[in-house]
Every structure is written in C-alpha cells, then in structure tokens.
N, C-alpha and C positions, 0 to 999 in steps of 0.2 A: 504494500499500500503505499503511495507516494505521500509526501507531506503536503503537496497541494491538495490531494483529495482529503486529507485529515482536516486541514484548515477549513476547506469548503463544507465539510460535513458539520463542523462546529458552527460556521456562520449559518448554515441552513436551519440548525436547531434553534439558534437564537431568533431567527425570523419567525419560525414557528410559534415561538413564545408570544410574541407581540400580537399574533393574530388570535391566539386561543386564551390568553391570560384571564379574560373576563368570564370564561365558561367552565373552568375546572379549578379544583382545590387540591393543593398538595403541599408538601413541605420538604425541607432538608436540613441537615446538620450544618451545611456551609452558610446559608444565608443569615440575615439579620431579621428574622421573622418575629412579629408578636406571637406570644404564646397561644393566643386565641385561634390562630390560623392552623394550629397543629392538632386540632382535636377532631377533625372532619373524617379522618380515615382510621378504621380500627387497627390497632397494632398488629394483629395476626395477619393483616393483609398488606402491611408495608414491606417494601425491600429492605435489604440489609442496612442501608444508610439511614433508614427511617424507622428504626426499630422502637423509638420511644415516642409517645405522644407529646413530649416535652423536649425542649432543647437540652442537650446534654449538660451536665454540670462538670466542669473541668477543674483541675488543680494545678497543672503544669505551667500555665501561662505566667502566673504572678504568685504561686505558692500558697494561695487560698482559694476556697470554693467560689466559682462564679459561673454564670451561664457562658456558653461558648460565644454568643452574639456580644458579650460585654468587653471583649478584648479586641484590639486592632492588630494583634499579632497573627501570623499564619499558622494556624493549628488544626490538625486533623485527628479525629477520634476513630479508632477501630473498635467497634462495639463487641461485646460478648457474643451477640447473635452472629456476627460476621466471623468471628474466630471459630465458633462451633461449626458453621457451614464449611470451614476450611481446615477442620481440626485434623484431617488426615495429612495435612501438609506441615512443613516446618514453619516456625515463626518467621525465619528469614525469607522464606518463599512468599509469605503473605505481605511482608514489608516491602518486598522487591516490586510489588505491583502498585505501590502507593506513588503519588506525584513527587517528582524530584528525587527519588531514591533508586540507587543501584547498589546491590549487594553481590559482589563477585564471590562465587562459591555457592550461592543459593540453590542453583539448578544443577549443581555437581553432585558427585557421590556424597552420601552422608559422611560427616566428619571432615569435609573439606574446610579449610580456613575460610571464615566469613569476614569479608572486609566491607564495611558500610561507607557508601559515599552519598552524602547529601549535597545536592547542587553542585556536583562536580568536585567537592573538596576531597582531600585524602582522607582516608578512614580514621585516622587519629583526631580528626577535627570534629567528629560527632560523639557527643557524650552519651552513654547509656545510663539511665536511672532505673533502679528497682524500688518501686514504691516511693519515688521522689529522692532517693539517696544515690549519689554517684557510685557507679560500679567501675572498678579498674582491675587491670592485671599488671601489677608492678614488675612481674618477671619477663614481660615481653620487650621487643625492641622498641615498640611504642607502648603505650598503656591501654590499648584497645581491650575492651571486654569481650570475650568469646561467647557469641550468641548461641553457639552450639549447646551450651549448658541449659538454656531455657526450653522447655517443652510447652507447646502452645496451650496444652490441657492445664497448665498451672496458672494461666493468665486470665484475669477478668476483663481488662481492656487495655489498650495501648493508645497513649496520647503522643503525637508526633509535633513538636514545636520547632519550626524552621526558622533560620536567621541566627544572628548573633545573640547568645544568651549568657555570656560569662558574667554579666553584672549579678545575676541571681545564683548562677550554677558554677561559676569559677572555670578552671582550666579545662580545655578540650571542647567547650560549648561554642565553637566557632561557626560551624554551619548549621547546628541545630542540636536538640536533645530528643532522645526517644525515652519516654517514661513507660516502663513496663509495670503495670499495676496488677498485683497477684490477687488470687482469690482469698477471701478472709472469712466471711460468716454467711449464714442464712437467717432469714427472718422467721424462724421457727426453732423450737428446742432442739430438734434433731432432724437434719437433713443429709442427703447423700447424692452422690453423682458419679457417673463412670462412663467409660466408652471402651469399645473393642473395634479393631479394624485390621483388615488384612489386604494385601495386594501384590503388585508386581515386585519383582526382585526378591521374592520370599520375604517380604516385609510384613511385619505385625506390630501393632502397638495397642497398649491398653492404659487406662487411667482409672483410678478409684479414689474416692475421698469422702470425708464426712465433715459436716459443719453444722453450726447452729448458734442460737443465742438464747439466753434466759437469765432473768434477774440480774441483768447488767453484765453478765459474763458472755463472752463470744469466743468461739474456737473454730479452727479449720485444720484438717490434716489430710494430705493427699499424696498419692504415689503414682508415678508415671513410669512406663517402660516401653522402650522401642528397640526392635532388632531388625536388620536387614542384611541380606547376603550381598547386596549391592551390585555393582558392575565394575568394569575395569576403570580405574580413575584416570589413568593416562590413555592417550589416544594412540592407536596403532594404525598408522596410514596404510600399512601393507595388508593388514588383516590376517597375518600368517605368524606373528611373533608369539601368540599364545599368552598374552597378558591375562592376569588373574583378576577375578572379581574381588572386591574389597569389602569385607563384612564390617558392620557397625553395630555397636550395642550401647544403648544409653538409658540411664535411669535416674530419677529424681525423687527426693522426699521433701515435702514442704509441711511445715506445722507452724501455728500461731495461736497464741491465747491472749485475750484482752479483757479488760474490765473497765466499765463506766461506773465510777463511783458516785456520780451525781454531783450536783453543785458545780458543774462545769469541768471536772477532772476526769480524764481517761488514760489508760496506758495499755500498751500491747507489746509482747515479746514474740520474736519470730525467728525461725531458722530455715534456710534453704540449703539442702545438701544435693549436689548434682555431679554425676560422673558419666563419662563416656569413654569407649575404646573403639579405635578404628585403625584399619589397615589402609595405608596410604601409598601413592606412587613414589618412586624415586625422583621424579621431575617430569617436565613436559616431554611427552613422546617416550618416556622411559618408565618401565615397570620395576618393581622391587619384589624380591622373593619373599622377604619378611621384614617389612618396615611397618611398625605400629606405634601408635600414640595412645597414651592412656592419661586422661586429663581429669582433674577433680577440682571442684570448687565448693567452699563452705562459706555460708554467710549467717552471722549471728548478730542480732540487734533488738533494739528497743525504741519505741516512739511513745512520747508522752505529750498530752495536751491539757491545757487549762484555759477555760473560756469564762470571762467575766463581761456580761453585756455584749458589746460588739468587739471586745478586744479578745484575741486569741494568741497564746503562747505555745510554741511547739519545740520539743526537744528530740533530736534524733542521735542515736549512736549505732554504728555498725563496725563489726569485725569482719574482714573479708580475706580469705586466704585461697590462693590457687596453686595447685601442683600440676606441672606438665612433665611427663616422662616420654622420651622418644628412644626407640632402639631399632637399628637397622643392621641386620646381620649380613646382607649381601644384596647386590642388585645385578641385573643382567648385564649392564654395561661394564661393571667391574666387581666380579665375585669375590675379590679380597676386601672389599670396602666393609668397614665396621664403623658404626656410630652410636653413641650412647650420651644422652643429655638429660639432665634434670634441672628444672627451673621452678623455684618456689618463690612466690611473692606474697607479702603481708601487707594489709592495709587496714588503717584505722580512720574512721571518719566520725566527727562529732559536730553538731550544729544546734544553735539556739536561735530562734527568730520569733518575731512577733508581728501580728496583723492588727492594725489599729484603724478603727472608723473615725475619721476627723470630720464631723459634721455630716451633712447630707451627701456631699459630692466628692469627698476626699478619702481615698484609702492609702494607708502607708504600710509597707512591709520593710522591716529592718532586721538585721541579724548579723551573726558571726559564725564562722565555721573554721575547723582545723582538720587537716589531713595529714597522716603519716604514712609513708611507704618504705618498705625495705625488701631486699631480695637476697636470696642465696642461689648460686648457679654453679653447675659443673657440667663440662662437656669434654669427651674424649672421642678421637676418631683415629682409625688406622686404615691405610690404603697402600697402594704401590708407591705413593709419594712419602710414606713414612707416617709415624705417629704424630698427633697434635692434640694439645689440651688447653683449656682455659678454665677459669674459675672466678667467681665473685663471692666475697665473704660478707660478714656483718657490717662492714663499713659502707656498704652500698645503701644509703638511706637519705631520705629528704623529708622535710616538713613544710607545710603550707598553712598560713593562717590568713583569713580574709575577713573583711568587714564591709557590709553592703547595706544599701537602702534603695527602695524604689517607691514612688508615689504615683497613684492613678487618680487623675482629676476628670470628673465628668460634669458636664453643664447640661442644662435644659435645652440649649440651642442645638444639640446633637454633637457636639464637639468633645472628644475625649483625648486626653494626652497622658502617656506613661513616661516617666523619666527617672533615672537613677544612676548610681554609680558603685563601684568596688574598689577597695584598696586591698592588694594582696602582698604578703610578704613570703618570699621563698628562702629557705635556709641556704641555698647556694648562690643564686643571682641577685637576691634582695627583693626590692620593691617594684611592683608595676600596678597599673590601675586601668580601669575600663569605665565606659559610660554607655548610656542608652537613652534614646529619645524616640517614642513612638506615638505620634498623633494620628487620630482618625476623626472622620467627620461623616455624619449621616445626612446625606442631602435629602432623603425622604424615607418612607418606610421600605423602599426597595433598594436603594443604592447607598453604599458606603464606600468612602475613600479611605485608604490607610497608607502608612509608610513607616519606615524606621531608619534611623541613622544611629549605628552603634559600633563600638569596638569590642574586640575579644582577643583572647590569648590562649597559647598551648604551651605549657611548661615542658622543657626537655625531660624525657624519661630516664629512669635510673641506668638503663643500658647506654643511653646516649652520653650520660655523664660519667660513668664508672667503668664500662667495659674496656677491653683492649683497644678500642677505637674511641673511647670516651674523651670528653672535653669539658672540664668544669667551668670554662670560661664561656660556655654557651648562654645565650640570651633566649628568652621566650619568644616564640613566634608571635607577632602582633599583627592584628587585622583590622581594617576598616570596612564596615559593611553598610550596604545601602539597599533598600527594597521599598517598592511602592506598588500599589495595586488598587483595583476597583472590584467590589463584590455587589452582585446583583441578585435580587430575590423577588420572584413573583410566584404566581399560583401554579405555574406549570414548569418553568425553567428557573434554575438557579445556577449561578456561575460565579467564578472567581478568576481573575487574571493577575498575576504578580510578575513583576521584572525585579531582577536582583543584580548586584554588583558586589565584588568582595576583592579586596586588595590586601595581600599578606607579605609583611616585611620580616627579615630576619629568618627566612625559611631554613629549617634545619636540613642540612645537606651532607650526604656522604661523600667526602672528597678524597681522591687518590692522586697523589703527586705524580705526574707523568714521568719524572726522572728516577725518583727514589721508589715509587710504588707504595710508599707509606700512606696509610689511610686514617682518616679521623672524621668525626662529626664536626661541622662548622656552620656558623651562620653566614649565608651567602646570597642565596637566590631571593627573588621577588616574584610573587605569584599574583596574577590577575585573572579572575573568573567573572563571568557574567552569563545571564540566561533569562529565560522565561518560562513560567508555569501557567497552564490554563486548565481549569477544571469546570466541568459542566454536569448537571443532572437534569433529566427531563422525566417528569412523572406523568405519563400519558393517561393513565387511568389507574384504578385501584389495583389492577392485577398485572400492570406492565409499566416498567420504569427502565430507563437507560442512563448509565453514567459513563463519562469518559474523562481522561486526563492526558495532557500532552506536556512534555518537558523538552526545553531546548537548552543545552549548556555548551559553553565554549570557554577556553582559558589558555593562558601562555605563562610560561615561566621565563624569567629574566636571569640569565647567568652571565657573570663576568668572566670571560675566557682567560684561562690561566697563562695563555701565551700572548695575547694582544692587550688584554685588560678591557676590551670593549664589551658593551652590553649586547647579548644575543637573545632574542626572543623566540621561543619554541612552543608550539602547541603540545601540551603534555597531558591531556586528559586521557591517559592510557586506561584501557578497558572501561571507559565511560563513553557511551555512544552520545553523539551530539543531539540525536532525536530519539525520543521514547513516546510511545502511544499505548494507552490501556483503554479498552472498552469493555463494559460489563452491561449485560442485558439480563434484567430480573424478570421472571414470569412467576405469577402466582394464580394459577388457573382455578384452584380451590383453596380454601383456608388451610388444608392439610399438606398441599403439594407445593414445592418450590423447585423451580428450575433455573439454573444460571448459565450464561454463555460468557466466556471470558476471552478476549483477544488481546495478545500483546504484541506489538511490532517494535522492532529494534533496528536502528540504522547501524551501518558498519562503524567499527571503532579501530583504534591503533594499539598494537602490542609492542611494548619496548623490546629492542634487541641489543645485545651487548656489541658495542664497537661498530654498529651498523645502523642504517636508517630503520625507523619503525616499520612494523609489518601490518598491513591492512587485513583485518578480520571481518568477513562478510556479515552483513545484517541478516535478521531472521524474523520469523513470526511463530507464534504458537497459539493454538486454540484449545480451550478447555471447556468441558461440559460437566456441570456438577448438579446433583439432584438430592432433594431431601423429602421425606414423607413422614408425617407426624401421625402416628396411630392414636396417641394420647398426648396430653401435656408432659407426661412422664417418659415416653418412649418415642424415639425418632430413628429412622433408618436412612442411610445415606449411600449413594454411589457416586463416585467422581472419576471422570475420564480426563486425563492430563495429556497435552500435546497429541491430540487425537489424529492429526495428519502426520505424525511420526517424523517431524522435521530433525534433521541432524544440524546441529548449530554448536557454536563455541563462544562462551563468555570469556574463557581464558584459553588462549591458544595452547594446544598440546594436551588439553584435558577434556575428557568427555562430559557431555550434559545428558540429562535424562531424555530418552527417546519416549515413545508412547508408554504410558504407565497408567495405572488405575488403583483405587482403593475403595473399599465398601466396608460397611460396618454399621454399628448401632450405638446411639447415646441414650442414656437413661438418667433420671433424677427422681428423687422422692423426698 
C-alpha cells in the first residue's frame, strides 16, 4: 500500500465525518468529548477503544488521577479489554502496533532482545514504568528494562505518554514513558481469573490468579507460564544449513496486598518475580549449537498514600534486581568458541511527592526522588583467538537525587497550561536540569490545539562509565523537544495529528581510534529527529468501527570526522522505517461475537553494516484476523490468526520473523 493511498484514505474518512456528524452518535478515548456523549452506546457493543462509557481516568500524564481529556499531552491508553483480546500475543507485539512505536524483536523468536523506539529515538530514550515506578536494568550496556519479563496476563492496562517527560520522571524519559499498570484487586471478596491457549510453534500459555477486597483489605496473586518450541532465530538464505528451532520458557508470579485504613490513608506491598530461558542464535545468518540465556527479575516494593481534602501525598519504594546469564558452548562458524557471561544489576528507587489543589483552577505536583544503581559483571570467552575476560565489581555504582515541581492551570476560557522543572544531581557528573511547558486550548467542544516545549536527559549507564570502555568524564545526553498538534472530536470521526521535533546534544558514542584501535565511550554526536503522527477513528454504527494510525519519522546524526574535524550529517534511523501504517476494523455483529481485522504496513528501512554503506531492508505488510465469542460474562473463547498471507519479512536483517501462526484458547473469570 503506497503512502499516497494511505493519506487519501485518511482524508476520505475526514470528509465522511463532516457529512454524517449530525446523524450518528459515538465516542472515543482520543477526543475531548463531554461525558454526556459517551452514554449512548451500551458498553458490550463498543469496540476495543470504546470499552468504557466514561472517558478513562489516567495517572501517567501528571502523577495524579485525571480524565484523559484534561491534559494537553499526547497519551494513549491500551485498555484491559484490548489486552484480553490480544492475550495470545506478547506485550511487545501489542505495543508494536501503537502510533509512533517500533519494537525491534517483537515479531522475532520468543526471547529475542526487545528494543523500544518511540518517535525514532534510540531504545534507551524510552523509560519503562511499572505501576508508575521507573524500571531499570543496571547491568546492561544501556539501562533499558527487558520487556520479555512482562506477560500480558499480568497487566491491567498500559498508558503510553509520548514526548519529553524528564521533569516528572527523570533520566531516560526523552522520547516518552510506557507505564505498565499491573492487576491488583477485584470489587468482591473473592474473585478469580485465568486463561489457557495453544498454537503454532508448539506454543502454549496459561495464566491463573485470585484477587478480591473486603473490609479495607485488597489482594491479588497471579501466575503466568509460556512455552514455545519456537523457530530458527537466524535466517538461513540457503535453506540447507539445518538451523535449529530455539525454544523459550517464561514464567512469572505477581502478588500484592493492600489496606485502606480509612481517614485518607492506604498502603500496598507488592512483588513481581519473572524469569525466562531461551535459546538464541550466534548472530545474523549464524546458528548456534548451544547458546542459551537465563534471565531473572525480582521487584519488591511498597506504595503508601495519604489524602486530606484535595491534598494527596504518595510515597513509593522499590527494590529491583536483574540477573542475566549467557552460555555459548559452540557455534557452526567456530566450533571452538565458548562464552560465559553473568550480569547482575541492583536498583533502589524511593520517591515522595504531593498533589495539591490550589483554588478552582490550579493543581500543583511537587516531589523528590532518589535512585541508586550498582552492578556486578563477569565475562569469559575462549576461541581460536585465545581467551578473553572482563569483570566489574562493587565499585560500579551511581546515585541520582532529583527535586521536581509541575503546575497545571485551567481557565474557563478553554486554555490550559502545564509547566514545571526538575533539578537532578548525579554522583559522577554532578547537576543538570530540565523544564517543560505544555499549553493547550479548546477552540470549541470539538477542536483542541496543544503543544509542548520541553527538555529531557539520559544519564550514562554503569557500563558506559565503568567498563573497560568506560569514561567517567561522560556528560548526560541533553535534548530539546517540541511537539504541536490538533485534536478533533465529533460524533462519528475522532482524530489527532501531532508533529514533533527532537534535538539531542552530547550523544554518547562508542568511539574507536582509527590508528590505535583503542575504544571508549565519549560525548560527540548531535542527533536531530522529526516526524508526524496521525490517528483516526470512525464509529460507523454500533456494530462497526475503524481505527487507523500513521507515523512518519526522519532523523540525522551529526558527527565530527576524526580526520577532517568537519561535521557530517547522516540518516541513522536504522531498523526504524520512515513510514508505518496500522489499520484495525472492529466488527460486533452480536453482543457476544467480536471479529477484528488488523493490517500493518511497514516501509523499507536501513540496516547498519560494519565499514560499509547501510543495507536497505524491504518493506512489508501483515494481516491478522482475531475473533472472540462470549458464552457468558465469565467464559470467552478466542481464535486468532496472525500473518494470514504468510509474508516473509525482516525487522532485523539476518533474523527470522514469524510467518503464518495462530493461537486459540479460553479466558474465564469468577
């Protein structure tokens, strides 16, 4: 599908709205609709994005509960209903279909490294939150959290907040944050839920849990398990090399207990234990006989809240540890090759903040947080080139303290402005600061204009500071971010268009001296990104709706040549296509039956090559058909067909993506 056809289709739907707006009634999460317009369709007949008769209540935008239409920030909610209808998929596969998001590895063999790119930014520029608390992996080259740990059956909903968010959330929130909100309680003394599914690649998964609330107490405990025999992770262009399938096993246990003591005080303690083991390839186009990873993640924490009138205080503490073990006994290219690596990271996060209502039109959020990271690492390899080993000990650690404040001012004239700032102190590089300014204006009940000017930062990781390539003189990456958009909400069509621009200075760069071949992390490059996001939903009637999103991204990196000293600009959005299009058709022929059609069209992208020009990787499309039938409110059956046209495509050159595959199963609740 050409981009001209995509744009033409979006324009045609907008014209359709102006003709039919006075004769139909519908609603969407995207628009700024009055609540009264959202009560005309029964919830059981609404498509995924309309699962509630009320606008969703969000927490990620400003750290306190508010309606989604009360912020000028670009935020998307993936509801529990949407997650359930896609529960046979991984969380990253679901995120990969959202506007402006590309996750390399989402469509590959289970256990593949998942790299999250929002608006073309490198993966380390997206911050993952678990129930509003930053999740890190201090043992990695960057501090990216591995989304392989999270099973979609553990999740209640997901809030995706795009743009610079370092004022409230600190380091890494450069391109946006993804807040994964886990299951917690049921509105009854004893409730239960579960699912079973099986499908292609000898894949099976199950989930079971129990939750409830009574006399102020609330609890949740759930277990998830997934196993797949998988397929060959590396691509064999000859088809004769005998590459092996790569099995995957993952499991998780979540538990929480809370108590509402009355008089405004509540407290909750929780734990998340997740582990997975996977066989992986030796590299692009290269199989391995016995190369396995065994990764574990433990999160323990507590959150407490105290509310007096309209003032709310919140305290969060979390301990997070990651242990990653890699063993490679041999590979086909070099049977003598042996590698063994152990990487353990420890993180502590504590935060205290308050939300204060100042009069009728002003909300103030202010607080302080501290995070402590440390790692222990050991690596050994032996090959035809001889043995090699490295290690990091207890000295590899950093501390960050931050103080922040943000105010939201609303006026009766339809104008809202959000502004704030943060001061951060890092134990290695010292102080840095950020600010944010987000005005929005309601022209009328249908149209809202919004924009943001904000700065953000990413602190260097422990590996970049302390490893054999480390450099303690590194500065944080600093970015300047701009976005502006328009949101339109009518009775049939809702739409949002956002343009964005991001300039990053002091980009952390892995530099190799061309004469001595000595390597080190340095601050050198400048990164410039820009693009456009368009989202549209058409609710044609009670039983039929269509939603679509389109993303365009572009970017260049500016590097000073080591030989001439001149600035050179190169396109560098490797593995991120310039054009992405997603289309979803929702059919509800009866209150019990749901059928969805999903089309994803991806343009070509470039793959980096060592000492050679980038390699062009062809674009592709995939088509999915999903179905669900509810026998009762407590029992639903589903059958999902993915990539039904059996396309062969590559998100990462040299690694296989899923061909035609299917999953079927049942979900239950009581």
